[in-house]
Structure formats: C-alpha cells, structure tokens
N, C-alpha and C positions, 0 to 999 in steps of 0.2 A: 115182830115177834111171831105173828100168826104164820108168816111164810115158813118159819123154822119148823112148824108143826105139820105142815102139809107134806104129803108124799111127793116124790118127783113126778109121778104120773099126773097127779092133781095139779101141780104147778105147771106142767106142760099143757094140760087141757085148759087151764085158766089163761095161759099165754095165748093159746089159739082162739079163745073166745073173744078177744078184742076185735071189734069190727073196724074201728079206726086204727090206722097204722101208726099214728103218732106215738102211743105208748110203746108199741113194739120197737119202733125205731129208737126211742130213748133208751130202752133196755139193751138193744143190740149195740148202740153207740157207747154205752157204758163199758162194754167189754171190747170196744174197738173192733167190731165185726160188722160186716154187711148183714142186713136183715135175712137174706136168703141163707147165708152161711150159718147164722145163729140158729135159725129155725131148723136147719138140717142137723146141726149138732145136737139140739135139744131132742129131736126125734131119735137120733142114733143113740144118745146116752140113755134115753128112756127105754129103748129096745134092749140094749145091753144090760141095763140094770134089771129089767124084768126077767131076762133069761138067766142071769146069775142068781137072782132071788128065788127062782123056781127050779133051780138045778137043771137047766136045759143046756144043750150044747150050743157053743157059739159058732 
C-alpha cells in the first residue's frame, strides 16, 4: 500500500538504491524483462512523466 502513495520518481530512485541486484532481478523477472531493459524503461517512463507533468515538450 505504501508503494501506491509514492511518486514514480521516488519509486525509480528507490529501485536504483538497491546495492544487491537480487531484488532488482526479482522485480524485472516479475515483468518478464531483463534487468537492463527494465531499468531503461523505468528511466524513460520517469523522464516522459516529468516532462508531461511540467508541460514540457517531448
């Protein structure tokens, strides 16, 4: 329930704070993605979300 209250940027930063790759791999595997692909998608979605939220051009 706590994760529903976090912003996407905070969730992305929390994901990047994991030193051990085991939790990252578990999350990426849940979505049937490689870790590098999942991390890239998280970064891209975070950037697009911020641009849309602040009325910037894509």
